[in-house]
ChimeraX commands (.cxc) that place a marker at each C-alpha (Angstrom):
marker #1 position 4.51,0.22,19.54 radius 0.5
marker #1 position 8.00,-0.07,18.13 radius 0.5
marker #1 position 11.16,2.02,18.50 radius 0.5
marker #1 position 12.60,3.94,15.58 radius 0.5
marker #1 position 16.23,4.81,15.07 radius 0.5
marker #1 position 17.37,8.30,14.07 radius 0.5
marker #1 position 18.05,7.02,10.54 radius 0.5
marker #1 position 14.51,5.64,10.22 radius 0.5
marker #1 position 13.06,8.92,11.48 radius 0.5
marker #1 position 15.19,10.89,8.99 radius 0.5
marker #1 position 14.06,8.63,6.14 radius 0.5
marker #1 position 10.39,9.00,7.11 radius 0.5
marker #1 position 10.79,12.78,7.33 radius 0.5
marker #1 position 12.39,12.88,3.88 radius 0.5
marker #1 position 9.63,10.70,2.44 radius 0.5
marker #1 position 6.98,12.93,4.01 radius 0.5
marker #1 position 8.56,16.04,2.52 radius 0.5
marker #1 position 8.81,14.30,-0.86 radius 0.5
marker #1 position 5.15,13.37,-0.63 radius 0.5
marker #1 position 4.16,17.00,0.01 radius 0.5
marker #1 position 6.31,18.12,-2.93 radius 0.5
marker #1 position 4.62,15.52,-5.16 radius 0.5
marker #1 position 1.19,16.76,-4.10 radius 0.5
marker #1 position -0.28,13.94,-2.06 radius 0.5
marker #1 position 0.05,11.07,0.35 radius 0.5
marker #1 position 0.97,8.60,-2.35 radius 0.5
marker #1 position 4.17,8.88,-4.36 radius 0.5
marker #1 position 3.20,8.66,-8.00 radius 0.5
marker #1 position 5.24,7.75,-11.06 radius 0.5
marker #1 position 4.78,9.25,-14.51 radius 0.5
marker #1 position 4.08,5.92,-16.22 radius 0.5
marker #1 position 3.04,2.49,-15.12 radius 0.5
marker #1 position 5.31,-0.37,-16.10 radius 0.5
marker #1 position 6.99,-3.31,-14.49 radius 0.5
marker #1 position 10.07,-1.16,-13.77 radius 0.5
marker #1 position 8.16,1.46,-11.77 radius 0.5
marker #1 position 7.66,0.64,-8.11 radius 0.5
marker #1 position 5.03,2.81,-6.48 radius 0.5
marker #1 position 4.67,3.08,-2.77 radius 0.5
marker #1 position 2.21,4.34,-0.22 radius 0.5
marker #1 position 4.00,6.16,2.57 radius 0.5
marker #1 position 3.85,4.64,6.06 radius 0.5
marker #1 position 1.74,6.69,8.46 radius 0.5
marker #1 position 0.83,9.16,5.69 radius 0.5
marker #1 position -2.92,8.67,5.71 radius 0.5
marker #1 position -5.65,9.25,8.19 radius 0.5
marker #1 position -7.10,5.72,8.32 radius 0.5
marker #1 position -5.87,3.11,10.75 radius 0.5
marker #1 position -4.88,0.86,7.84 radius 0.5
marker #1 position -2.74,3.62,6.36 radius 0.5
marker #1 position -1.10,4.27,9.73 radius 0.5
marker #1 position -0.20,0.63,10.44 radius 0.5
marker #1 position 0.61,-0.65,6.93 radius 0.5
marker #1 position 2.25,0.54,3.73 radius 0.5
marker #1 position 2.21,-0.96,0.27 radius 0.5
marker #1 position 4.72,-1.19,-2.60 radius 0.5
marker #1 position 3.46,-2.26,-6.00 radius 0.5
marker #1 position 3.97,-2.29,-9.74 radius 0.5
marker #1 position 1.30,-2.36,-12.42 radius 0.5
marker #1 position 1.64,-4.29,-15.66 radius 0.5
marker #1 position -0.85,-4.68,-18.51 radius 0.5
marker #1 position -2.86,-7.91,-18.31 radius 0.5
marker #1 position -3.84,-9.93,-21.38 radius 0.5
marker #1 position -7.52,-9.38,-20.50 radius 0.5
marker #1 position -7.19,-5.62,-21.07 radius 0.5
marker #1 position -6.96,-4.70,-17.41 radius 0.5
marker #1 position -3.85,-4.53,-15.26 radius 0.5
marker #1 position -2.14,-6.74,-12.74 radius 0.5
marker #1 position -0.81,-5.14,-9.58 radius 0.5
marker #1 position 1.91,-7.09,-7.79 radius 0.5
marker #1 position 3.87,-6.11,-4.73 radius 0.5
marker #1 position 4.15,-6.29,-0.97 radius 0.5
marker #1 position 2.05,-5.18,1.99 radius 0.5
marker #1 position 4.25,-4.14,4.92 radius 0.5
marker #1 position 2.92,-4.53,8.46 radius 0.5
marker #1 position 4.52,-1.77,10.53 radius 0.5
marker #1 position 2.83,-2.96,13.73 radius 0.5
marker #1 position 4.08,-5.51,16.27 radius 0.5
marker #1 position 1.26,-8.05,15.78 radius 0.5
marker #1 position 0.73,-10.37,12.79 radius 0.5
marker #1 position -2.31,-9.52,10.65 radius 0.5
marker #1 position -4.77,-11.74,8.82 radius 0.5
marker #1 position -7.70,-11.11,6.49 radius 0.5
marker #1 position -5.88,-8.08,5.05 radius 0.5
marker #1 position -7.76,-6.35,2.24 radius 0.5
marker #1 position -6.47,-3.77,-0.22 radius 0.5
marker #1 position -8.60,-0.97,-1.61 radius 0.5
marker #1 position -7.31,-0.28,-5.12 radius 0.5
marker #1 position -8.69,2.90,-6.62 radius 0.5
marker #1 position -8.75,3.41,-10.37 radius 0.5
marker #1 position -8.24,7.07,-11.25 radius 0.5
marker #1 position -8.80,9.05,-14.43 radius 0.5
marker #1 position -6.13,11.01,-16.28 radius 0.5
marker #1 position -6.72,13.96,-13.90 radius 0.5
marker #1 position -6.13,11.77,-10.83 radius 0.5
marker #1 position -9.79,11.72,-9.76 radius 0.5
marker #1 position -11.17,8.43,-8.40 radius 0.5
marker #1 position -13.36,6.59,-10.91 radius 0.5
marker #1 position -13.94,3.26,-9.16 radius 0.5
marker #1 position -12.52,1.17,-6.37 radius 0.5
marker #1 position -12.11,-2.56,-5.94 radius 0.5
marker #1 position -11.28,-4.57,-2.83 radius 0.5
marker #1 position -8.77,-7.40,-3.20 radius 0.5
marker #1 position -7.58,-9.81,-0.48 radius 0.5
marker #1 position -3.98,-10.41,0.51 radius 0.5
marker #1 position -3.62,-14.17,0.88 radius 0.5
marker #1 position -2.18,-15.54,4.09 radius 0.5
marker #1 position -0.64,-13.87,7.10 radius 0.5
marker #1 position 1.21,-10.55,7.10 radius 0.5
marker #1 position 3.88,-11.03,9.80 radius 0.5
marker #1 position 4.48,-8.51,12.56 radius 0.5
marker #1 position 6.90,-5.88,11.25 radius 0.5
marker #1 position 7.17,-7.97,8.08 radius 0.5
marker #1 position 5.65,-8.19,4.62 radius 0.5
marker #1 position 3.44,-10.37,2.44 radius 0.5
marker #1 position 3.30,-10.66,-1.37 radius 0.5
marker #1 position 0.10,-9.94,-3.30 radius 0.5
marker #1 position -1.10,-10.08,-6.89 radius 0.5
marker #1 position -4.40,-8.54,-8.00 radius 0.5
marker #1 position -6.16,-8.17,-11.33 radius 0.5
marker #1 position -7.78,-4.75,-11.62 radius 0.5
marker #1 position -9.43,-2.60,-14.31 radius 0.5
marker #1 position -7.07,-0.57,-16.51 radius 0.5
marker #1 position -6.30,3.00,-15.45 radius 0.5
marker #1 position -4.74,5.85,-17.48 radius 0.5
marker #1 position -3.09,7.20,-14.32 radius 0.5
marker #1 position -1.34,5.56,-11.34 radius 0.5
marker #1 position -3.54,3.61,-8.98 radius 0.5
marker #1 position -4.10,4.47,-5.35 radius 0.5
marker #1 position -3.59,1.45,-3.09 radius 0.5
marker #1 position -4.24,1.27,0.67 radius 0.5
marker #1 position -5.07,-1.33,3.30 radius 0.5
marker #1 position -8.81,-1.09,3.93 radius 0.5
marker #1 position -9.38,-4.05,6.26 radius 0.5
marker #1 position -7.39,-6.32,8.56 radius 0.5
marker #1 position -7.47,-8.28,11.81 radius 0.5
marker #1 position -4.54,-8.53,14.20 radius 0.5
marker #1 position -3.92,-11.94,15.73 radius 0.5
marker #1 position -4.01,-12.02,19.50 radius 0.5
marker #1 position -2.23,-14.68,21.45 radius 0.5
marker #1 position -3.36,-15.99,24.84 radius 0.5
marker #1 position -1.66,-14.14,27.67 radius 0.5
marker #1 position -0.44,-11.23,25.51 radius 0.5
marker #1 position -1.55,-7.68,26.18 radius 0.5
marker link #1:1,2 radius 0.2
marker link #1:2,3 radius 0.2
marker link #1:3,4 radius 0.2
marker link #1:4,5 radius 0.2
marker link #1:5,6 radius 0.2
marker link #1:6,7 radius 0.2
marker link #1:7,8 radius 0.2
marker link #1:8,9 radius 0.2
marker link #1:9,10 radius 0.2
marker link #1:10,11 radius 0.2
marker link #1:11,12 radius 0.2
marker link #1:12,13 radius 0.2
marker link #1:13,14 radius 0.2
marker link #1:14,15 radius 0.2
marker link #1:15,16 radius 0.2
marker link #1:16,17 radius 0.2
marker link #1:17,18 radius 0.2
marker link #1:18,19 radius 0.2
marker link #1:19,20 radius 0.2
marker link #1:20,21 radius 0.2
marker link #1:21,22 radius 0.2
marker link #1:22,23 radius 0.2
marker link #1:23,24 radius 0.2
marker link #1:24,25 radius 0.2
marker link #1:25,26 radius 0.2
marker link #1:26,27 radius 0.2
marker link #1:27,28 radius 0.2
marker link #1:28,29 radius 0.2
marker link #1:29,30 radius 0.2
marker link #1:30,31 radius 0.2
marker link #1:31,32 radius 0.2
marker link #1:32,33 radius 0.2
marker link #1:33,34 radius 0.2
marker link #1:34,35 radius 0.2
marker link #1:35,36 radius 0.2
marker link #1:36,37 radius 0.2
marker link #1:37,38 radius 0.2
marker link #1:38,39 radius 0.2
marker link #1:39,40 radius 0.2
marker link #1:40,41 radius 0.2
marker link #1:41,42 radius 0.2
marker link #1:42,43 radius 0.2
marker link #1:43,44 radius 0.2
marker link #1:44,45 radius 0.2
marker link #1:45,46 radius 0.2
marker link #1:46,47 radius 0.2
marker link #1:47,48 radius 0.2
marker link #1:48,49 radius 0.2
marker link #1:49,50 radius 0.2
marker link #1:50,51 radius 0.2
marker link #1:51,52 radius 0.2
marker link #1:52,53 radius 0.2
marker link #1:53,54 radius 0.2
marker link #1:54,55 radius 0.2
marker link #1:55,56 radius 0.2
marker link #1:56,57 radius 0.2
marker link #1:57,58 radius 0.2
marker link #1:58,59 radius 0.2
marker link #1:59,60 radius 0.2
marker link #1:60,61 radius 0.2
marker link #1:61,62 radius 0.2
marker link #1:62,63 radius 0.2
marker link #1:63,64 radius 0.2
marker link #1:64,65 radius 0.2
marker link #1:65,66 radius 0.2
marker link #1:66,67 radius 0.2
marker link #1:67,68 radius 0.2
marker link #1:68,69 radius 0.2
marker link #1:69,70 radius 0.2
marker link #1:70,71 radius 0.2
marker link #1:71,72 radius 0.2
marker link #1:72,73 radius 0.2
marker link #1:73,74 radius 0.2
marker link #1:74,75 radius 0.2
marker link #1:75,76 radius 0.2
marker link #1:76,77 radius 0.2
marker link #1:77,78 radius 0.2
marker link #1:78,79 radius 0.2
marker link #1:79,80 radius 0.2
marker link #1:80,81 radius 0.2
marker link #1:81,82 radius 0.2
marker link #1:82,83 radius 0.2
marker link #1:83,84 radius 0.2
marker link #1:84,85 radius 0.2
marker link #1:85,86 radius 0.2
marker link #1:86,87 radius 0.2
marker link #1:87,88 radius 0.2
marker link #1:88,89 radius 0.2
marker link #1:89,90 radius 0.2
marker link #1:90,91 radius 0.2
marker link #1:91,92 radius 0.2
marker link #1:92,93 radius 0.2
marker link #1:93,94 radius 0.2
marker link #1:94,95 radius 0.2
marker link #1:95,96 radius 0.2
marker link #1:96,97 radius 0.2
marker link #1:97,98 radius 0.2
marker link #1:98,99 radius 0.2
marker link #1:99,100 radius 0.2
marker link #1:100,101 radius 0.2
marker link #1:101,102 radius 0.2
marker link #1:102,103 radius 0.2
marker link #1:103,104 radius 0.2
marker link #1:104,105 radius 0.2
marker link #1:105,106 radius 0.2
marker link #1:106,107 radius 0.2
marker link #1:107,108 radius 0.2
marker link #1:108,109 radius 0.2
marker link #1:109,110 radius 0.2
marker link #1:110,111 radius 0.2
marker link #1:111,112 radius 0.2
marker link #1:112,113 radius 0.2
marker link #1:113,114 radius 0.2
marker link #1:114,115 radius 0.2
marker link #1:115,116 radius 0.2
marker link #1:116,117 radius 0.2
marker link #1:117,118 radius 0.2
marker link #1:118,119 radius 0.2
marker link #1:119,120 radius 0.2
marker link #1:120,121 radius 0.2
marker link #1:121,122 radius 0.2
marker link #1:122,123 radius 0.2
marker link #1:123,124 radius 0.2
marker link #1:124,125 radius 0.2
marker link #1:125,126 radius 0.2
marker link #1:126,127 radius 0.2
marker link #1:127,128 radius 0.2
marker link #1:128,129 radius 0.2
marker link #1:129,130 radius 0.2
marker link #1:130,131 radius 0.2
marker link #1:131,132 radius 0.2
marker link #1:132,133 radius 0.2
marker link #1:133,134 radius 0.2
marker link #1:134,135 radius 0.2
marker link #1:135,136 radius 0.2
marker link #1:136,137 radius 0.2
marker link #1:137,138 radius 0.2
marker link #1:138,139 radius 0.2
marker link #1:139,140 radius 0.2
marker link #1:140,141 radius 0.2
marker link #1:141,142 radius 0.2
marker link #1:142,143 radius 0.2
marker link #1:143,144 radius 0.2
view
């Protein structure tokens, strides 16, 4: 794995406590606009994708009536990832899941780096839930 400094550990602890105070594993904003950056917390979820990646995104209205989510997928692991897929969940005004869509992240997500994504999704009255649902780590000959 990778080593974390005391500052990084303190930041993760503060984010975890903030997440509990906000009522869930995903920090949510009151309104969706291009100025609001929403983030999934690293290591906050139970799936492998949620433990090894985190996502920052903004949602803006699309001309088609849906929304466009743009942001970055962060690879917190020490191997580059390919074929990364995002599960974007549309929720109702009470925060309950209504439907989910899977959208690809184009290209490679570097080890301990990030990759940009843009995805058209159905409109949602509440903040979306976004998580990495699929990925493959690249393995290099001779590495273990």
